C-alpha positions in Angstrom: 17.2 -10.3 21.5 18.1 -12.2 18.3 16.3 -13.3 15.2 16.7 -17.1 15.9 14.8 -16.8 19.2 12.1 -14.7 17.5 11.7 -17.3 14.7 11.4 -20.1 17.2 8.9 -18.2 19.3 6.6 -17.7 16.3 7.2 -21.4 15.2 5.9 -22.3 18.7 2.8 -20.2 18.0 3.6 -17.5 20.6 2.8 -13.8 20.3 5.6 -11.5 19.3 6.0 -8.3 21.3 6.1 -4.8 19.8 9.8 -4.6 20.6 10.5 -7.9 18.8 8.7 -6.8 15.7 10.5 -3.5 15.7 13.8 -5.4 16.1 13.0 -7.5 13.1 12.0 -4.6 10.8 14.9 -2.4 11.8 17.5 -5.1 11.5 16.2 -6.5 8.2 16.3 -3.0 6.7 20.0 -2.6 7.8 20.9 -6.1 6.6 21.7 -7.5 10.0 18.9 -10.0 9.4 19.5 -12.0 6.2 16.9 -13.0 3.6 17.1 -16.7 4.6 16.3 -15.7 8.3 13.4 -13.4 7.3 12.1 -16.1 5.0 11.9 -18.5 7.9 10.0 -16.0 10.0 7.6 -15.2 7.2 6.8 -18.9 6.8 6.2 -19.2 10.5 3.8 -16.3 10.3 2.1 -17.9 7.3 1.6 -21.2 9.1 0.8 -19.9 12.6 -0.8 -16.5 11.9 -0.6 -13.3 14.0 -2.8 -11.7 16.6 -4.4 -8.4 15.8 -1.9 -6.6 18.0 1.0 -8.3 16.2 -0.5 -7.3 12.8 -1.0 -3.7 14.0 2.5 -3.4 15.3 3.9 -4.9 12.0 1.9 -2.3 10.1 3.2 0.5 12.3 6.9 -0.5 12.0 6.6 -0.8 8.2 4.9 2.6 8.1 7.7 4.1 10.2 10.4 2.6 7.9 10.1 5.5 5.4 8.5 8.8 4.5 4.8 9.8 4.9 3.0 12.0 2.5 1.7 15.3 4.0 -1.6 16.3 2.3 -2.4 19.1 4.8 -2.0 21.7 2.0 -5.0 20.2 0.2 -8.3 21.7 1.3 -11.0 19.4 2.6 -11.3 15.7 3.4 -9.1 13.5 1.2 -10.5 10.0 0.5 -8.4 7.1 -0.9 -9.4 3.9 -2.6 -7.6 0.6 -2.7 -8.6 -2.6 -4.6 -7.0 -5.9 -3.8 -6.9 -6.5 -7.6 -8.8 -8.5 -10.1 -9.0 -9.4 -13.7 -9.9 -6.4 -15.8 -10.0 -4.1 -12.8 -10.2 -0.6 -14.3 -12.6 0.8 -11.6 -10.3 3.7 -10.7 -10.8 5.2 -14.2 -14.5 5.4 -13.6 -14.8 5.8 -9.9 -12.2 8.5 -9.3 -13.6 11.0 -11.9 -17.1 10.5 -10.6 -16.0 11.1 -7.0 -14.0 14.2 -8.0 -16.9 15.5 -10.0 -19.0 15.1 -6.9 -16.7 17.5 -5.0 -14.5 15.1 -3.0 -10.7 15.4 -3.1 -8.6 12.4 -4.2 -4.8 12.5 -4.0 -3.9 9.0 -5.0 -0.7 7.0 -5.5 -0.9 3.7 -7.4 1.5 0.9 -8.4 2.4 -1.2 -11.3 1.2 -4.7 -11.8 3.3 -7.8 -11.2 0.8 -10.4 -12.4 -1.5 -11.3 -15.2 -2.4 -7.8 -16.3 -1.0 -4.4 -15.6 -1.6 -2.2 -12.6 -3.3 1.2 -12.6 0.0 3.0 -13.5 0.5 0.6 -16.5 -3.0 1.4 -17.7 -2.3 5.1 -17.4 0.9 4.7 -19.5 -1.2 3.3 -22.3 -2.4 6.9 -22.7 -0.1 8.9 -25.0 1.8 11.6 -23.1 0.4 10.8 -19.7 2.8 11.9 -16.9 2.9 9.4 -14.0 5.2 11.6 -11.9 4.4 15.1 -10.6 6.4 17.3 -8.3 4.9 17.6 -4.8 3.7 21.2 -5.6 2.2 20.1 -8.9 0.4 17.2 -7.2 -1.0 19.4 -4.4 -2.0 22.2 -6.9 -3.8 19.8 -9.2 -5.9 18.2 -6.4 -6.8 21.7 -5.1 -7.8 22.8 -8.7 -9.7 19.8 -10.1 -10.1 17.5 -7.0 -8.0 14.6 -8.5 -4.4 13.6 -9.1 -3.1 10.1 -9.6 0.6 9.4 -9.7 3.1 6.5 -9.4 4.3 5.5 -5.9 7.8 7.0 -5.6 10.4 8.1 -3.1 11.0 6.4 0.2 7.5 5.3 0.9 7.3 2.2 3.1 10.6 0.7 2.0 10.2 -2.2 4.5 7.1 -3.4 2.7 8.9 -3.3 -0.7 11.7 -5.4 0.6 9.5 -7.9 2.4 7.0 -8.1 -0.4 9.8 -9.0 -2.9 10.9 -11.8 -0.5 7.3 -13.1 0.0 6.9 -13.2 -3.8 9.8 -15.7 -4.2 9.3 -17.8 -1.0 5.7 -18.8 -1.3 4.6 -16.6 1.7 2.2 -14.3 0.0 -1.0 -16.0 1.1 -1.2 -14.7 4.7 -3.9 -12.3 6.0 -1.6 -10.5 8.5 1.1 -10.0 5.9 -1.4 -8.9 3.2 -3.2 -6.5 5.6 0.0 -4.9 7.0 1.4 -4.5 3.5 -1.8 -2.8 2.1 -2.5 -0.6 5.1 1.1 0.6 5.7 1.1 2.0 2.1 -2.4 3.5 2.4 -1.6 5.2 5.7 1.7 6.5 4.4 -0.2 8.1 1.4 -1.8 10.6 3.8 -5.5 10.4 3.0 -8.1 11.1 5.8 -10.4 8.2 4.9 -10.0 4.9 3.0 -12.3 2.7 1.0 -11.2 -0.9 0.4 -12.5 -2.9 -2.5 -11.7 -6.5 -1.4 -12.1 -8.9 -4.3 -13.5 -12.4 -3.8 -13.6 -15.3 -6.2 -11.8 -17.2 -8.9 -10.1 -14.2 -10.4 -9.0 -12.7 -7.0 -6.3 -13.4 -4.5 -8.9 -14.3 -1.9 -10.9 -17.2 -3.3 -13.6 -17.5 -0.6 -15.8 -15.2 1.5 -14.4 -16.3 4.9 -10.8 -15.4 4.0 -11.8 -12.1 2.3 -13.9 -11.2 5.4 -11.0 -11.8 7.7 -8.7 -9.7 5.6 -11.3 -6.9 5.3 -12.0 -6.8 9.1 -8.3 -6.8 9.9 -7.7 -3.8 7.5 -10.7 -1.9 8.8 -9.6 -2.4 12.4 -6.0 -1.2 11.5 -7.5 1.9 9.9 -9.6 2.6 13.1 -6.5 2.1 15.3 -4.8 4.9 13.3 -7.9 7.1 13.6 -8.7 6.7 9.9 -12.3 6.0 8.9 -12.0 2.8 6.8 -14.8 0.9 5.0 -14.4 -2.4 3.1 -16.7 -3.9 0.4 -16.4 -7.6 -0.5 -17.0 -7.6 -4.2 -17.5 -10.4 -6.8 -14.4 -11.4 -8.8 -15.6 -14.7 -10.2 -15.9 -13.0 -13.6 -13.9 -10.4 -15.4 -14.8 -6.8 -14.4 -16.5 -5.4 -17.4 -15.7 -6.6 -21.0 -12.0 -6.0 -21.4 -8.7 -7.3 -20.2 -5.6 -5.4 -21.2 -4.2 -1.9 -20.5 -5.3 0.3 -23.4 -8.5 -1.7 -23.9 -9.5 -1.2 -20.3 -9.0 2.6 -20.5 -11.2 2.7 -23.6 -13.9 0.7 -21.7 -13.8 3.2 -18.8 -14.6 6.0 -21.3 -17.5 3.9 -22.7 -18.8 3.4 -19.2 -18.7 7.1 -18.4 -20.4 7.7 -21.7 -23.3 5.5 -20.5 -22.6 2.6 -22.9 -20.7 0.2 -20.6 -21.2 -3.2 -19.1 -24.2 -3.0 -16.8 -22.8 -4.9 -13.8 -19.5 -3.1 -14.0 -21.2 0.3 -14.2 -23.4 -0.5 -11.2 -20.3 -1.6 -9.2 -18.5 1.7 -10.0 -21.6 3.8 -9.0 -21.7 2.0 -5.7 -18.0 2.3 -4.9 -18.2 6.0 -5.9 -21.2 6.5 -3.6 -19.3 5.1 -0.6 -16.3 7.4 -1.3 -18.6 10.5 -1.6 -20.5 9.4 1.5 -17.2 9.3 3.4 -15.9 12.6 1.9 -19.0 14.6 2.5 -20.2 12.9 5.7 -23.6 12.1 4.2 -25.7 8.9 3.9 -25.1 6.4 1.1 -28.5 7.2 -0.4 -27.6 11.0 -0.6 -24.2 10.2 -2.0 -25.7 7.8 -4.6 -28.0 10.6 -5.8 -25.1 13.0 -6.3 -23.0 10.4 -8.1 -25.8 9.3 -10.3 -26.4 12.9 -11.4 -22.7 13.3 -12.2 -22.9 10.1 -14.2 -26.1 11.0 -16.1 -25.0 14.6 -17.0 -21.6 13.3 -18.1 -19.6 15.4 -15.6 -17.8 12.3 -14.6 -16.7 11.8 -18.2 -15.6 15.5 -18.4 -13.6 15.0 -15.2 -11.8 12.0 -16.7 -10.8 14.1 -19.7 -9.8 17.0 -17.5 -7.7 14.9 -15.2 -5.8 13.2 -18.1 -5.2 16.5 -19.9 -3.8 18.0 -16.7 -1.2 15.2 -16.6 -0.3 15.6 -20.2 -2.3 12.8 -21.7 -4.5 12.5 -24.7 -7.5 10.2 -24.5 -7.8 10.3 -28.3 -4.5 8.5 -28.5 -4.7 5.2 -26.5 -2.2 2.5 -27.4 -4.1 -0.5 -28.9 -3.4 -3.2 -31.4 -5.5 -2.7 -34.5 -5.4 -6.4 -35.4 -7.6 -8.9 -33.7 -8.7 -12.5 -34.0 -12.4 -13.3 -33.6 -13.4 -16.2 -31.4 -16.6 -17.8 -32.6 -19.1 -19.8 -30.6 -19.4 -23.5 -31.4 -22.8 -23.9 -29.9 -26.1 -22.2 -29.0 -27.1 -21.4 -25.4 -26.4 -19.0 -22.6 -23.0 -17.9 -21.2 -22.8 -19.8 -17.9 -19.2 -19.1 -16.9 -16.0 -17.5 -17.9 -12.7 -18.9 -16.7 -11.4 -15.6 -15.5 -8.1 -16.7 -14.2 -7.1 -18.7 -17.2 -8.2 -16.0 -19.6 -6.0 -13.5 -17.7 -3.1 -16.0 -18.0 -3.6 -16.1 -21.8 -3.6 -12.2 -21.8 -0.4 -12.3 -19.8 1.2 -14.6 -22.5 0.2 -11.9 -25.1 2.2 -9.4 -23.1 -0.5 -7.6 -21.2 1.2 -8.2 -17.8 4.5 -9.1 -16.3 6.0 -12.4 -15.2 8.9 -10.7 -13.7 9.6 -7.0 -12.7 11.9 -6.4 -15.7 9.3 -7.4 -18.3 8.1 -4.7 -20.8 4.3 -4.5 -21.1 2.6 -4.4 -24.5 -0.1 -1.8 -23.8 -2.2 -2.6 -26.9 -2.8 -6.4 -26.5 -5.7 -8.0 -24.7 -9.2 -9.4 -24.9 -12.6 -7.8 -25.5 -15.6 -9.9 -24.5 -18.6 -9.4 -26.7 -20.9 -11.5 -24.5 -21.4 -11.5 -20.7 -22.7 -13.9 -18.1 -26.3 -15.1 -19.0 -26.2 -13.5 -22.5 -27.9 -15.6 -25.2 -25.4 -16.9 -27.8 -26.1 -18.6 -31.1 -23.7 -20.9 -32.9 -21.2 -19.0 -35.0 -21.7 -15.7 -33.0 -18.6 -13.8 -32.3 -18.0 -14.0 -28.5 -14.6 -12.5 -28.1 -11.8 -10.5 -29.8 -8.2 -11.2 -29.1 -6.1 -8.1 -29.9 -2.6 -9.3 -30.9 -0.1 -9.6 -33.7 1.0 -13.0 -32.4 -0.3 -16.4 -33.3 -2.7 -17.8 -30.7 -4.1 -21.2 -29.7 -7.7 -20.5 -30.8 -9.2 -23.4 -28.8 -7.6 -22.2 -25.5 -9.5 -19.0 -25.8 -12.7 -20.7 -26.9 -12.7 -23.1 -23.9 -12.6 -20.2 -21.4 -16.3 -19.5 -22.1 -18.8 -22.1 -20.8 -22.1 -22.2 -22.7 -25.1 -24.0 -21.1 -28.7 -24.6 -22.1 -30.2 -22.3 -19.4 -29.4 -19.0 -17.7 -27.6 -19.0 -14.3 -28.8 -17.1 -11.3 -28.3 -13.3 -11.1 -24.8 -12.2 -10.3 -24.3 -10.7 -6.8 -22.0 -7.7 -7.1 -21.3 -7.0 -3.4 -21.4 -9.7 -0.8 -20.9 -7.6 2.3 -19.9 -4.1 3.7 -17.6 -4.0 6.6 -17.2 -0.9 8.7 
């Protein structure tokens, strides 16, 4: 068995065996297979795809490349959530406290962002004093005490994925359903939860631009979860527009507080309530309707908000001290009408230029910069209304921000939050 024959086999659209996939992962990790050889195989996979068995075997070998988290010392069913990422995605800061307040255990590990805005851990670091690392015993004790802990991915968890992902990122081989599915699911399975909810974003601001590709990815991940005896549910959710009203780390944490206070963007609030309901349904083995009633009560009586404060306090943070630039530039509408569209992807790129995200791993994030939208899709706007605030100390190209908001004469159709649920 050798890597050249395996590359040629995949180039010829043939199915790789379990033994061949194991050979590839083992030998890439011990440097017997070089980056240029692995790049060639990844490109062949991108172009020719993989069967489900190949994808499952790849997931399994990456999972076996490192440690697994043992959550057996945590009482009850543990439910994890993964989002494929989107512009302004701060759902974890609303959903996880609501689910924990509803009596479901969440022992979650999250990553940093390498993209237009920060990841969950970057957003947490915008909170003064927040500890992103806990000892194993602190982690377990916290979940047993308050139902929720959220820390940075650390240790030797799925090292094969880390090495392969870094190579995919620089070789143009990220856009492959088998490679995405095996990457996500190997990390989720290694994290030790009993059940997994997947929020698969679809649209202009997401990695998956259309429903068909998102459905294929979701079905593949759900089937992988089932093969590992983990109940896995995926929701295909709308990412044509920013999630909520803010883009930028500290601003997004502030918005999560506003949502749990009952003063948040309506569409974003409704999405968070729905995601929370699915997690509670899975954690308590009850219907979605029963779960929604529980979540709604925790939202209305502000127990979700209290849980957010409790969780942050347990990990040393102070929600009264969130890093945010005080200076902002107001973007003013140049016409009267209705908000028909927001160029989500371009707006996120502009935020990245401010310093809200990373262009390479070594970049230092500015937690305080970002954008706050004062108007949402279908809102009425008058000429000279303030439609956006750009939080920065830098000079900006005013017109670049103005052109991200499209104003028309009539309202658009209602926004669909969830396209499909896949079980």
